[in-house]
N, CA, C and O atoms as a DFTB+ gen file, in Angstrom:
784 C
 N C O
     1  1       0.622      -0.919       0.156
     2  2      -0.066       0.037      -0.155
     3  2       0.785       0.767      -0.090
     4  3       0.809       1.140      -1.263
     5  1       1.891       1.533       0.604
     6  2       3.090       2.689       0.921
     7  2       3.734       2.434      -0.298
     8  3       4.299       3.426      -0.759
     9  1       3.843       1.165      -1.116
    10  2       4.241       1.753      -2.527
    11  2       3.716       2.530      -3.397
    12  3       4.292       3.304      -4.161
    13  1       1.968       2.198      -3.212
    14  2       1.879       2.494      -4.474
    15  2       1.439       3.951      -4.055
    16  3       1.226       4.819      -4.902
    17  1       1.324       4.151      -2.802
    18  2       0.976       5.626      -2.725
    19  2       2.108       6.574      -2.821
    20  3       1.739       7.680      -3.213
    21  1       3.275       6.484      -2.600
    22  2       4.520       6.919      -3.008
    23  2       4.495       6.603      -4.728
    24  3       4.519       7.714      -5.257
    25  1       4.470       5.903      -5.427
    26  2       4.182       5.956      -6.852
    27  2       3.160       6.661      -7.239
    28  3       3.387       7.298      -8.268
    29  1       2.233       6.772      -6.848
    30  2       1.403       8.214      -7.042
    31  2       1.513       9.507      -6.958
    32  3       1.131      10.356      -7.763
    33  1       2.129       9.652      -5.807
    34  2       2.561      10.479      -5.112
    35  2       3.599      11.295      -5.943
    36  3       3.484      12.512      -6.088
    37  1       4.514      10.642      -6.424
    38  2       5.906      10.667      -7.455
    39  2       5.338      11.161      -8.744
    40  3       5.726      12.188      -9.301
    41  1       4.535      10.490      -9.121
    42  2       3.874      10.858     -10.575
    43  2       2.625      12.276     -10.551
    44  3       2.369      12.965     -11.539
    45  1       2.076      12.421      -9.352
    46  2       1.850      13.367      -9.278
    47  2       2.438      14.962      -9.310
    48  3       1.922      16.014      -9.688
    49  1       4.106      14.551      -8.584
    50  2       4.919      16.071      -8.779
    51  2       5.279      16.374      -9.829
    52  3       5.160      17.568     -10.105
    53  1       5.713      15.699     -10.592
    54  2       5.626      16.601     -12.505
    55  2       4.830      17.244     -12.659
    56  3       5.141      18.278     -13.249
    57  1       3.126      17.069     -12.204
    58  2       2.338      17.964     -12.508
    59  2       1.947      19.602     -11.499
    60  3       1.302      20.586     -11.859
    61  1       2.652      19.315     -10.173
    62  2       2.088      20.399      -9.456
    63  2       3.476      21.055      -8.535
    64  3       4.226      20.429      -7.786
    65  1       3.504      22.393      -8.858
    66  2       4.451      22.728      -8.197
    67  2       4.428      23.839      -7.325
    68  3       3.424      24.538      -7.461
    69  1       5.175      24.178      -6.536
    70  2       4.696      25.264      -5.322
    71  2       5.730      26.374      -5.598
    72  3       6.526      26.701      -4.718
    73  1       5.726      26.817      -6.523
    74  2       6.182      28.158      -7.029
    75  2       5.336      29.124      -6.282
    76  3       4.141      28.872      -6.128
    77  1       5.979      30.449      -5.704
    78  2       5.377      31.478      -5.147
    79  2       4.734      32.386      -6.580
    80  3       3.815      33.184      -6.400
    81  1       5.192      32.214      -7.673
    82  2       5.539      33.546      -8.463
    83  2       4.366      33.731      -9.535
    84  3       4.655      34.331     -10.570
    85  1       3.071      33.261      -9.362
    86  2       1.822      33.276     -10.120
    87  2       2.193      32.357     -11.517
    88  3       1.176      32.060     -12.143
    89  1       3.222      31.952     -12.000
    90  2       2.837      31.040     -12.683
    91  2       2.134      30.156     -12.964
    92  3       1.354      29.910     -12.045
    93  1       1.964      29.237     -14.209
    94  2       1.265      27.995     -14.149
    95  2       1.566      26.718     -12.865
    96  3       2.701      26.249     -12.945
    97  1       1.026      26.357     -12.166
    98  2       1.796      25.275     -11.285
    99  2       1.209      23.929     -11.952
   100  3       1.481      22.881     -11.365
   101  1       0.555      23.870     -12.934
   102  2       0.365      22.785     -13.420
   103  2       0.872      22.320     -14.869
   104  3       0.408      21.443     -15.599
   105  1       2.365      23.488     -15.133
   106  2       2.745      23.035     -16.472
   107  2       3.944      22.060     -15.671
   108  3       3.803      21.807     -14.475
   109  1       5.165      21.526     -16.475
   110  2       6.120      20.897     -15.659
   111  2       6.869      22.095     -15.786
   112  3       7.083      22.866     -16.721
   113  1       7.391      22.015     -13.957
   114  2       8.316      23.337     -13.507
   115  2       9.716      23.342     -13.646
   116  3      10.324      22.279     -13.527
   117  1      10.161      24.129     -13.822
   118  2      11.917      24.469     -13.915
   119  2      12.223      23.656     -12.276
   120  3      11.508      23.957     -11.320
   121  1      12.899      23.043     -12.193
   122  2      13.126      22.631     -10.944
   123  2      13.890      23.341     -10.136
   124  3      14.936      23.445     -10.775
   125  1      14.050      23.981      -8.978
   126  2      14.988      24.301      -8.286
   127  2      14.265      23.936      -6.309
   128  3      13.232      23.595      -5.731
   129  1      15.563      24.284      -6.052
   130  2      14.981      23.892      -4.516
   131  2      13.606      24.201      -4.230
   132  3      12.655      23.443      -4.417
   133  1      13.573      25.249      -3.811
   134  2      12.157      26.537      -3.628
   135  2      11.048      25.744      -4.112
   136  3      10.083      25.600      -3.361
   137  1      11.043      24.985      -5.736
   138  2      10.377      24.851      -6.270
   139  2       9.336      22.975      -6.196
   140  3       8.418      22.399      -6.779
   141  1      10.148      22.791      -5.265
   142  2       9.825      20.993      -5.271
   143  2       8.650      20.623      -4.242
   144  3       9.148      20.928      -3.159
   145  1       7.757      20.283      -4.069
   146  2       6.851      19.167      -3.705
   147  2       7.317      18.377      -3.064
   148  3       8.099      17.593      -3.603
   149  1       6.961      18.234      -1.331
   150  2       8.155      17.240      -0.823
   151  2       6.751      15.995      -0.774
   152  3       6.848      14.768      -0.821
   153  1       6.061      16.464      -0.715
   154  2       4.319      15.411      -0.740
   155  2       3.217      16.044      -1.270
   156  3       2.875      17.220      -1.142
   157  1       2.496      14.794      -2.115
   158  2       1.117      15.340      -2.622
   159  2      -0.119      14.886      -1.613
   160  3       0.207      13.700      -1.682
   161  1      -0.660      14.872      -1.198
   162  2      -1.855      14.371      -0.219
   163  2      -2.849      14.122      -0.956
   164  3      -3.595      13.263      -0.487
   165  1      -3.188      14.607      -2.075
   166  2      -4.385      14.352      -3.401
   167  2      -4.201      15.171      -4.208
   168  3      -4.015      16.386      -4.133
   169  1      -4.255      14.471      -5.027
   170  2      -5.109      15.245      -6.606
   171  2      -5.936      14.177      -7.097
   172  3      -5.701      13.603      -8.160
   173  1      -6.865      13.912      -6.371
   174  2      -8.134      13.341      -6.934
   175  2      -8.331      12.383      -7.847
   176  3      -9.346      11.687      -7.858
   177  1      -7.097      12.243      -8.924
   178  2      -7.255      11.279     -10.268
   179  2      -7.187      10.340      -9.906
   180  3      -6.726      10.051      -8.801
   181  1      -7.728       9.387     -10.919
   182  2      -7.483       8.034     -10.139
   183  2      -8.010       7.534      -8.874
   184  3      -7.454       6.897      -7.979
   185  1      -9.101       7.926      -8.985
   186  2      -9.527       7.531      -7.238
   187  2      -9.412       8.393      -6.311
   188  3     -10.214       8.491      -5.382
   189  1      -8.187       9.258      -6.501
   190  2      -7.572       9.870      -5.261
   191  2      -6.587       9.354      -4.733
   192  3      -6.294       8.259      -5.213
   193  1      -5.769       9.818      -3.690
   194  2      -5.046       9.265      -2.746
   195  2      -5.573       9.130      -1.191
   196  3      -4.799       8.598      -0.394
   197  1      -6.898       9.604      -0.708
   198  2      -6.917       9.801       0.452
   199  2      -8.534       9.700       0.228
   200  3      -9.151      10.073      -0.770
   201  1      -9.124       9.031       1.552
   202  2     -10.685       9.262       1.517
   203  2     -11.370      10.124       2.273
   204  3     -11.251      10.289       3.487
   205  1     -12.005      10.607       1.619
   206  2     -12.666      12.140       2.356
   207  2     -14.476      12.069       3.067
   208  3     -15.300      11.194       2.798
   209  1     -14.637      12.989       3.780
   210  2     -15.964      12.297       3.957
   211  2     -16.735      13.645       4.649
   212  3     -16.473      14.326       5.640
   213  1     -17.625      13.683       3.813
   214  2     -18.619      15.180       4.521
   215  2     -19.337      15.081       6.220
   216  3     -19.671      13.998       6.700
   217  1     -19.463      16.234       6.871
   218  2     -19.685      15.811       7.993
   219  2     -20.319      17.184       8.347
   220  3     -20.270      17.918       7.360
   221  1     -20.916      17.798       9.452
   222  2     -21.671      18.560       9.726
   223  2     -22.710      18.841       8.952
   224  3     -23.458      19.732       9.354
   225  1     -23.017      18.179       7.689
   226  2     -24.151      18.599       6.683
   227  2     -23.718      18.504       5.994
   228  3     -24.342      17.773       5.225
   229  1     -22.439      18.955       5.440
   230  2     -21.754      18.995       4.133
   231  2     -21.256      17.899       3.467
   232  3     -20.845      17.002       4.202
   233  1     -21.156      17.675       1.981
   234  2     -20.876      16.219       1.751
   235  2     -20.155      16.424       0.311
   236  3     -20.407      17.321      -0.493
   237  1     -19.241      15.432       0.180
   238  2     -17.709      15.453      -0.379
   239  2     -18.032      14.310      -1.740
   240  3     -18.650      13.291      -1.428
   241  1     -17.654      14.466      -3.098
   242  2     -17.507      13.683      -3.696
   243  2     -16.311      14.272      -4.685
   244  3     -15.891      15.425      -4.784
   245  1     -15.913      13.056      -5.384
   246  2     -14.453      13.657      -6.299
   247  2     -15.794      13.784      -8.490
   248  3     -16.376      12.965      -9.201
   249  1     -15.567      15.192      -8.515
   250  2     -15.766      15.251      -9.902
   251  2     -15.072      15.636     -10.506
   252  3     -13.865      15.856     -10.411
   253  1     -16.316      15.858     -11.745
   254  2     -14.777      16.830     -12.662
   255  2     -14.177      18.039     -12.564
   256  3     -14.830      18.977     -12.106
   257  1     -13.445      18.140     -12.789
   258  2     -12.897      19.839     -13.211
   259  2     -13.821      20.378     -13.643
   260  3     -14.120      20.084     -14.800
   261  1     -14.740      21.477     -12.853
   262  2     -15.777      22.836     -13.878
   263  2     -15.310      23.809     -14.184
   264  3     -15.919      24.837     -14.481
   265  1     -13.925      23.613     -14.156
   266  2     -13.288      25.055     -15.079
   267  2     -11.882      24.580     -15.124
   268  3     -11.121      24.694     -14.164
   269  1     -11.496      23.951     -16.460
   270  2     -10.007      23.489     -16.784
   271  2      -8.980      24.648     -17.439
   272  3      -8.238      24.608     -18.421
   273  1      -9.269      25.688     -16.464
   274  2      -8.233      26.929     -16.909
   275  2      -7.365      27.652     -15.785
   276  3      -7.862      27.731     -14.662
   277  1      -6.272      28.110     -15.984
   278  2      -5.848      28.766     -15.201
   279  2      -4.919      27.723     -13.923
   280  3      -5.221      26.531     -13.979
   281  1      -4.326      27.937     -13.314
   282  2      -3.909      26.958     -12.514
   283  2      -3.701      25.645     -12.488
   284  3      -2.729      24.925     -12.259
   285  1      -5.212      25.426     -12.871
   286  2      -5.353      23.843     -12.855
   287  2      -6.299      23.298     -13.760
   288  3      -7.530      23.294     -13.767
   289  1      -5.430      22.838     -14.526
   290  2      -6.212      21.852     -15.887
   291  2      -6.265      20.540     -15.618
   292  3      -6.152      19.585     -16.385
   293  1      -6.448      20.577     -14.450
   294  2      -6.530      18.782     -14.285
   295  2      -7.545      18.166     -14.491
   296  3      -8.477      18.968     -14.544
   297  1      -8.058      16.581     -14.721
   298  2      -9.152      16.004     -15.081
   299  2     -10.251      15.875     -13.767
   300  3     -11.477      15.929     -13.856
   301  1      -9.552      15.715     -12.695
   302  2     -10.782      15.398     -11.444
   303  2     -10.482      16.311     -10.219
   304  3      -9.324      16.377      -9.808
   305  1     -11.366      16.939      -9.687
   306  2     -11.047      17.517      -7.785
   307  2     -11.875      16.886      -7.091
   308  3     -12.608      15.989      -7.509
   309  1     -11.823      17.290      -6.023
   310  2     -12.905      17.345      -4.757
   311  2     -13.913      18.593      -4.378
   312  3     -13.586      19.721      -4.009
   313  1     -14.860      18.209      -4.521
   314  2     -16.278      18.583      -4.480
   315  2     -16.768      18.814      -3.266
   316  3     -16.889      17.776      -2.615
   317  1     -17.212      20.126      -2.523
   318  2     -17.799      19.851      -1.315
   319  2     -19.093      20.601      -1.298
   320  3     -19.043      21.799      -1.577
   321  1     -20.087      20.131      -1.048
   322  2     -21.340      20.824      -1.263
   323  2     -21.648      20.819      -0.085
   324  3     -21.432      19.782       0.542
   325  1     -22.439      22.329       0.814
   326  2     -22.451      23.127       1.622
   327  2     -24.116      22.729       1.689
   328  3     -24.918      22.913       0.774
   329  1     -24.476      21.997       3.333
   330  2     -25.615      22.990       3.784
   331  2     -26.130      23.957       3.812
   332  3     -27.271      24.208       3.422
   333  1     -24.721      25.230       4.673
   334  2     -25.310      25.940       4.936
   335  2     -24.975      25.986       6.739
   336  3     -25.056      27.034       7.381
   337  1     -24.652      24.835       7.266
   338  2     -24.418      24.834       8.682
   339  2     -22.807      25.499       9.092
   340  3     -21.801      25.399       8.390
   341  1     -22.912      26.154      10.363
   342  2     -22.090      27.361      10.289
   343  2     -20.349      26.526      10.510
   344  3     -19.244      27.054      10.382
   345  1     -20.654      25.250      10.831
   346  2     -19.313      24.784      11.054
   347  2     -19.366      23.265       9.940
   348  3     -18.626      22.356      10.318
   349  1     -19.764      23.135       9.311
   350  2     -19.787      21.838       8.371
   351  2     -18.328      21.579       7.924
   352  3     -17.650      22.589       7.738
   353  1     -17.802      20.496       7.745
   354  2     -16.210      20.333       7.245
   355  2     -16.218      18.835       6.976
   356  3     -16.934      17.864       7.215
   357  1     -15.057      19.125       6.354
   358  2     -14.703      17.806       5.314
   359  2     -13.497      16.998       5.991
   360  3     -12.536      17.690       6.327
   361  1     -13.441      15.946       6.176
   362  2     -12.195      15.366       6.479
   363  2     -11.322      14.240       6.144
   364  3     -12.076      13.467       5.552
   365  1     -10.235      13.746       6.186
   366  2      -9.862      12.773       5.083
   367  2      -9.315      11.928       6.124
   368  3      -9.246      12.353       7.278
   369  1      -8.903      10.716       5.800
   370  2      -8.568       9.102       6.024
   371  2      -6.956       9.929       6.775
   372  3      -6.635      11.084       7.052
   373  1      -6.281       8.545       6.868
   374  2      -4.926       8.760       7.814
   375  2      -4.214       8.824       5.990
   376  3      -4.816       8.318       5.043
   377  1      -3.142       9.399       5.888
   378  2      -2.378       9.781       5.249
   379  2      -1.678       8.443       5.031
   380  3      -1.072       8.054       6.029
   381  1      -1.594       7.324       3.527
   382  2      -1.268       6.226       3.651
   383  2      -1.928       5.107       3.802
   384  3      -1.431       4.064       3.379
   385  1      -3.253       5.114       4.474
   386  2      -3.725       4.262       4.563
   387  2      -3.880       3.744       6.080
   388  3      -3.588       4.391       7.086
   389  1      -4.313       2.661       6.038
   390  2      -3.510       1.540       7.004
   391  2      -2.841       1.794       7.864
   392  3      -3.162       1.891       9.048
   393  1      -1.410       1.993       7.199
   394  2       0.338       2.042       7.504
   395  2       0.001       3.993       7.030
   396  3       0.026       4.691       6.016
   397  1      -0.249       4.136       8.316
   398  2      -0.038       5.308       8.618
   399  2       0.969       6.063       8.264
   400  3       1.985       5.511       8.687
   401  1       1.297       7.276       7.575
   402  2       2.428       7.626       6.714
   403  2       1.890       9.105       7.371
   404  3       0.917       9.739       6.963
   405  1       2.726       9.455       8.423
   406  2       2.954      10.540       9.328
   407  2       3.783      11.287       8.573
   408  3       4.795      10.811       8.059
   409  1       3.426      12.497       8.447
   410  2       4.256      13.851       8.267
   411  2       5.421      14.300       9.150
   412  3       5.283      14.540      10.350
   413  1       6.742      14.412       8.391
   414  2       8.020      14.850       9.005
   415  2       8.087      16.327       8.653
   416  3       8.723      16.771       7.697
   417  1       7.577      16.844       9.267
   418  2       7.821      18.850       9.046
   419  2       9.376      19.103       8.692
   420  3       9.764      19.513       7.598
   421  1      10.153      18.813       9.726
   422  2      11.081      19.516       9.871
   423  2      11.801      18.761       8.777
   424  3      13.019      18.852       8.929
   425  1      11.309      17.766       7.312
   426  2      12.295      17.343       6.717
   427  2      11.789      17.475       5.520
   428  3      12.557      17.510       4.558
   429  1      10.610      17.559       5.370
   430  2       9.313      17.629       4.011
   431  2       8.911      19.620       4.235
   432  3       8.738      20.385       3.286
   433  1       8.862      19.979       5.575
   434  2       8.328      21.830       5.126
   435  2       7.308      21.367       5.792
   436  3       7.034      20.212       6.119
   437  1       6.638      22.590       6.012
   438  2       6.036      23.312       7.021
   439  2       4.651      24.023       6.019
   440  3       3.747      24.431       6.748
   441  1       4.476      24.148       5.017
   442  2       3.566      25.012       4.058
   443  2       2.815      24.361       3.329
   444  3       3.455      23.780       2.452
   445  1       1.106      24.087       3.262
   446  2       0.363      23.404       2.785
   447  2      -0.416      24.387       1.658
   448  3      -0.980      25.452       1.909
   449  1      -0.276      23.673       0.228
   450  2      -0.976      24.763      -0.371
   451  2      -1.817      23.881      -1.128
   452  3      -1.520      22.717      -1.397
   453  1      -2.688      24.363      -1.406
   454  2      -4.237      23.438      -2.003
   455  2      -4.706      24.579      -3.259
   456  3      -4.473      25.784      -3.363
   457  1      -5.186      23.975      -3.818
   458  2      -6.080      25.074      -5.376
   459  2      -7.231      24.469      -5.034
   460  3      -7.612      23.344      -4.712
   461  1      -7.770      25.788      -5.234
   462  2      -9.388      26.083      -4.626
   463  2     -10.154      27.228      -5.680
   464  3      -9.892      28.322      -6.180
   465  1     -11.351      26.157      -5.668
   466  2     -12.443      27.353      -7.027
   467  2     -13.570      27.564      -6.109
   468  3     -14.058      26.520      -5.676
   469  1     -14.106      28.669      -5.705
   470  2     -15.420      28.831      -4.528
   471  2     -16.070      29.865      -5.604
   472  3     -15.607      30.357      -6.633
   473  1     -17.485      30.014      -4.873
   474  2     -18.468      30.468      -5.990
   475  2     -18.326      32.002      -5.158
   476  3     -19.211      32.795      -5.477
   477  1     -17.545      32.397      -4.362
   478  2     -17.496      33.737      -3.747
   479  2     -15.944      34.105      -3.733
   480  3     -15.210      33.221      -4.172
   481  1     -15.349      35.257      -3.301
   482  2     -14.256      35.771      -2.673
   483  2     -14.500      36.108      -1.360
   484  3     -15.681      36.404      -1.176
   485  1     -13.834      36.164      -0.430
   486  2     -14.203      35.949       1.134
   487  2     -14.211      35.039       1.435
   488  3     -13.439      35.350       2.341
   489  1     -14.361      33.992       1.598
   490  2     -15.004      32.686       2.220
   491  2     -13.891      32.150       3.117
   492  3     -12.957      31.440       2.743
   493  1     -14.094      32.534       4.195
   494  2     -12.824      31.798       4.591
   495  2     -12.615      30.143       4.963
   496  3     -13.385      29.545       5.714
   497  1     -11.885      29.754       4.554
   498  2     -11.290      28.462       4.896
   499  2     -10.223      27.968       5.689
   500  3      -9.082      28.407       5.542
   501  1     -10.567      26.886       6.709
   502  2      -9.858      26.414       7.729
   503  2      -9.010      25.122       7.213
   504  3      -9.599      24.536       6.305
   505  1      -8.059      24.682       7.494
   506  2      -7.375      24.397       7.434
   507  2      -6.461      23.531       8.861
   508  3      -5.452      24.003       9.384
   509  1      -6.910      22.626       9.141
   510  2      -6.316      21.183      10.179
   511  2      -6.099      20.327       9.929
   512  3      -6.629      19.490       9.198
   513  1      -4.532      20.392      10.985
   514  2      -3.946      19.022      10.808
   515  2      -4.321      18.037      12.353
   516  3      -4.200      18.421      13.517
   517  1      -4.785      16.721      11.859
   518  2      -4.624      15.777      13.427
   519  2      -4.022      14.764      13.448
   520  3      -3.839      13.905      12.586
   521  1      -3.689      14.866      14.503
   522  2      -2.379      13.416      15.230
   523  2      -3.029      12.983      16.200
   524  3      -4.084      13.204      16.796
   525  1      -2.038      12.218      16.229
   526  2      -2.030      10.888      17.851
   527  2      -1.145      11.223      18.897
   528  3       0.056      10.972      19.000
   529  1      -1.784      11.729      19.539
   530  2      -1.312      12.457      21.012
   531  2      -1.015      13.287      20.945
   532  3      -0.331      13.667      21.896
   533  1      -1.229      14.178      19.918
   534  2      -1.380      15.900      20.012
   535  2      -1.884      16.262      19.394
   536  3      -2.358      15.613      18.461
   537  1      -2.126      17.971      19.642
   538  2      -3.697      18.678      19.618
   539  2      -3.518      18.707      18.314
   540  3      -2.467      18.398      17.752
   541  1      -4.646      19.121      17.716
   542  2      -5.241      18.843      16.309
   543  2      -4.527      20.697      16.233
   544  3      -4.463      21.499      17.165
   545  1      -4.139      20.864      14.954
   546  2      -3.601      22.395      14.598
   547  2      -4.132      22.586      13.656
   548  3      -4.078      21.844      12.675
   549  1      -5.135      24.227      13.780
   550  2      -5.710      24.338      13.013
   551  2      -5.586      25.959      12.126
   552  3      -6.134      26.799      12.840
   553  1      -5.137      26.492      11.051
   554  2      -4.645      27.492      10.231
   555  2      -6.322      28.352      10.437
   556  3      -7.202      27.521      10.214
   557  1      -6.782      29.425      10.709
   558  2      -7.831      29.806      10.470
   559  2      -7.832      31.594       9.799
   560  3      -8.700      32.467       9.780
   561  1      -6.824      31.553       9.456
   562  2      -6.417      33.346       8.586
   563  2      -6.244      33.427       7.551
   564  3      -5.387      34.203       7.130
   565  1      -7.123      32.519       6.579
   566  2      -7.300      32.334       4.986
   567  2      -8.351      32.154       4.462
   568  3      -8.999      31.116       4.600
   569  1      -8.778      33.345       3.623
   570  2      -9.332      33.968       3.126
   571  2      -9.736      33.708       1.537
   572  3      -8.996      34.505       0.961
   573  1     -10.378      33.141       0.690
   574  2     -10.797      33.146      -0.767
   575  2     -10.168      34.414      -1.300
   576  3      -9.658      35.118      -0.429
   577  1     -10.105      34.783      -2.339
   578  2      -9.866      36.145      -3.102
   579  2     -10.400      36.300      -4.382
   580  3     -10.280      37.360      -4.996
   581  1     -11.265      34.847      -5.052
   582  2     -11.507      35.096      -6.357
   583  2     -12.912      33.849      -5.839
   584  3     -13.087      33.004      -4.961
   585  1     -13.750      34.489      -7.165
   586  2     -15.130      33.610      -7.582
   587  2     -14.722      33.154      -8.343
   588  3     -13.655      33.440      -8.886
   589  1     -15.612      32.130      -8.661
   590  2     -15.447      30.782      -9.621
   591  2     -14.419      31.035     -10.856
   592  3     -14.571      31.220     -12.063
   593  1     -13.073      30.941      -9.801
   594  2     -11.870      30.823     -10.759
   595  2     -10.722      30.262      -9.945
   596  3     -10.551      30.768      -8.836
   597  1      -9.875      29.250     -10.349
   598  2      -8.981      28.440      -9.597
   599  2      -7.982      29.619      -8.852
   600  3      -7.705      30.712      -9.345
   601  1      -7.456      29.023      -7.350
   602  2      -6.535      30.261      -6.579
   603  2      -5.742      29.213      -6.024
   604  3      -5.991      28.008      -6.035
   605  1      -4.900      29.721      -5.606
   606  2      -3.918      28.783      -4.810
   607  2      -3.847      29.554      -3.122
   608  3      -3.392      30.660      -2.830
   609  1      -4.361      28.696      -2.379
   610  2      -4.562      29.438      -0.799
   611  2      -3.124      28.676      -0.524
   612  3      -2.615      27.837      -1.267
   613  1      -2.632      29.132       0.633
   614  2      -1.445      28.992       1.358
   615  2      -1.713      29.127       3.001
   616  3      -2.183      30.113       3.567
   617  1      -1.066      27.215       3.937
   618  2      -1.263      27.828       4.653
   619  2       0.117      27.285       5.273
   620  3       0.878      26.462       4.762
   621  1       0.247      27.942       6.482
   622  2       1.811      27.875       6.861
   623  2       1.840      27.967       8.447
   624  3       1.604      28.859       9.263
   625  1       2.386      26.140       8.534
   626  2       2.556      26.193       9.724
   627  2       3.830      25.702      10.873
   628  3       3.978      25.063      11.915
   629  1       4.703      26.610       9.719
   630  2       6.182      26.822      10.344
   631  2       5.691      26.991      12.145
   632  3       5.558      25.980      12.835
   633  1       5.487      28.268      12.663
   634  2       5.501      28.823      14.013
   635  2       4.558      27.994      14.847
   636  3       4.419      28.370      16.011
   637  1       3.755      26.726      14.376
   638  2       2.616      26.264      15.023
   639  2       3.793      24.821      16.355
   640  3       3.535      24.248      17.413
   641  1       4.835      24.854      15.544
   642  2       5.668      23.706      16.844
   643  2       4.902      22.012      16.260
   644  3       4.406      21.084      16.898
   645  1       5.102      22.211      14.951
   646  2       4.457      20.985      14.674
   647  2       5.381      19.736      14.737
   648  3       6.307      19.677      13.929
   649  1       5.194      18.701      15.667
   650  2       5.649      17.776      15.940
   651  2       6.043      16.818      14.679
   652  3       5.231      16.689      13.762
   653  1       7.250      16.176      14.648
   654  2       7.417      15.105      13.710
   655  2       6.721      13.707      13.830
   656  3       6.379      13.499      14.994
   657  1       6.427      12.740      13.014
   658  2       5.958      11.931      13.223
   659  2       4.480      11.951      13.817
   660  3       4.023      10.854      14.139
   661  1       3.930      12.731      13.942
   662  2       2.889      12.998      15.018
   663  2       1.228      13.602      13.822
   664  3       0.188      13.174      14.324
   665  1       1.081      14.094      13.036
   666  2       0.196      14.613      12.277
   667  2      -0.003      13.353      11.083
   668  3       0.833      12.929      10.284
   669  1      -1.798      12.830      11.340
   670  2      -1.794      11.836      10.372
   671  2      -3.053      12.486       9.365
   672  3      -3.084      12.068       8.208
   673  1      -3.745      13.168       9.655
   674  2      -4.974      13.327       8.273
   675  2      -5.189      14.943       8.856
   676  3      -4.674      15.572       9.779
   677  1      -6.494      15.351       7.549
   678  2      -7.145      17.145       8.060
   679  2      -8.224      16.688       7.506
   680  3      -8.632      15.696       6.902
   681  1      -8.835      18.483       8.180
   682  2      -9.961      18.776       7.998
   683  2      -9.774      19.827       7.352
   684  3      -8.755      20.503       7.490
   685  1     -10.888      20.170       6.418
   686  2     -10.696      21.777       5.819
   687  2     -12.261      21.868       6.091
   688  3     -13.006      21.036       6.610
   689  1     -12.482      22.895       5.680
   690  2     -13.915      23.846       6.138
   691  2     -13.661      24.957       5.473
   692  3     -12.797      25.825       5.592
   693  1     -14.623      24.782       4.693
   694  2     -15.080      25.906       3.348
   695  2     -16.351      27.003       4.052
   696  3     -17.062      26.444       4.888
   697  1     -16.613      28.239       3.817
   698  2     -17.510      28.661       4.419
   699  2     -17.183      29.038       6.281
   700  3     -17.950      29.580       7.076
   701  1     -15.895      28.555       6.494
   702  2     -15.755      28.225       8.164
   703  2     -16.389      29.672       9.303
   704  3     -16.054      30.856       9.354
   705  1     -17.413      28.867      10.090
   706  2     -18.047      30.000      11.110
   707  2     -19.011      30.533      10.110
   708  3     -19.635      31.385      10.743
   709  1     -19.487      30.499       8.869
   710  2     -20.564      31.478       8.401
   711  2     -21.573      30.421       8.279
   712  3     -21.266      29.248       8.068
   713  1     -23.365      31.042       8.477
   714  2     -24.473      30.273       8.594
   715  2     -24.986      30.852       6.654
   716  3     -25.173      31.982       6.202
   717  1     -25.028      30.034       6.253
   718  2     -25.668      30.074       4.809
   719  2     -27.209      29.729       4.223
   720  3     -28.096      29.524       5.052
   721  1     -27.418      29.686       3.250
   722  2     -29.022      29.114       2.985
   723  2     -28.132      27.613       2.279
   724  3     -28.940      26.789       1.851
   725  1     -26.794      27.234       2.135
   726  2     -26.604      26.279       2.037
   727  2     -26.523      25.722       0.703
   728  3     -27.339      26.468       0.161
   729  1     -26.023      24.748      -0.455
   730  2     -25.999      24.473      -1.536
   731  2     -24.855      25.313      -2.473
   732  3     -24.753      25.266      -3.699
   733  1     -23.976      26.143      -1.460
   734  2     -22.552      26.467      -2.268
   735  2     -21.821      25.092      -2.317
   736  3     -21.868      24.119      -1.564
   737  1     -21.015      25.389      -3.655
   738  2     -20.001      24.273      -3.803
   739  2     -18.572      24.641      -4.125
   740  3     -18.026      25.495      -4.823
   741  1     -18.324      24.012      -3.622
   742  2     -16.729      24.569      -3.175
   743  2     -15.969      23.220      -3.814
   744  3     -16.337      22.080      -3.531
   745  1     -14.415      23.631      -5.074
   746  2     -13.567      22.185      -5.510
   747  2     -12.388      22.853      -4.767
   748  3     -12.074      24.042      -4.705
   749  1     -11.870      21.840      -4.263
   750  2     -10.500      21.608      -3.899
   751  2      -9.521      20.508      -4.939
   752  3      -9.850      19.458      -5.492
   753  1      -8.311      21.195      -4.925
   754  2      -7.453      20.243      -5.857
   755  2      -5.840      20.281      -5.456
   756  3      -5.535      21.143      -4.632
   757  1      -4.965      19.574      -5.875
   758  2      -3.823      19.815      -5.839
   759  2      -2.968      20.111      -3.571
   760  3      -2.153      20.823      -2.982
   761  1      -3.604      19.377      -3.379
   762  2      -3.021      19.225      -1.771
   763  2      -1.722      18.574      -1.572
   764  3      -1.462      17.371      -1.543
   765  1      -0.982      19.556      -1.445
   766  2       0.309      19.488      -1.531
   767  2       1.295      20.113      -0.422
   768  3       1.200      21.308      -0.138
   769  1       2.102      19.404       0.105
   770  2       3.560      19.932       1.151
   771  2       4.390      20.485       0.127
   772  3       4.655      20.148      -1.027
   773  1       4.867      21.829       1.189
   774  2       6.084      22.207       0.279
   775  2       7.405      22.631       1.703
   776  3       7.350      22.701       2.931
   777  1       8.278      22.788       0.850
   778  2       9.238      23.167       1.739
   779  2       9.013      24.885       1.739
   780  3       8.394      25.151       2.769
   781  1       9.173      25.600       1.291
   782  2       9.042      27.229       1.690
   783  2       7.633      27.750       0.112
   784  3       7.226      28.907       0.004
């Protein structure tokens, strides 16, 4: 299982980069140390690398990319449909499945990037790492800046004292802390860990 996960992650690295300069991240990058993706957690191609579950009213499915333009021209993405509840979320199974592949931040990096396609700008997006015998760590100060267009959101965990070998899965919240009428659809893709 670990070997399959590693091979899928390596294949995904060719298509996703961690550049900060706004270049098309889905083109094969001119690899420099600052552009290397340490780990691809999920890209949703071929059934995805993790299993995701909606909770608190949100539903999740792997779907066709609603807009193969800009920074994300991949075929498949994660789709979250909101119920309108204030704290609905989507959570993943453990990295690596039954044989948990914990994150070693000191070696792999602290910055998580995810491509997001939101129906509105200024929507709060929270991303939480959960682990074993450690408190969950959630970043709550990131918002979308675009509507109906792919953008890359960045969550920097470097100052949070993340222990190596303790964190095993994600929780992601769209419209976090906001009550709506429901039915909003958020897409996310290329969830990856970057050295910088």
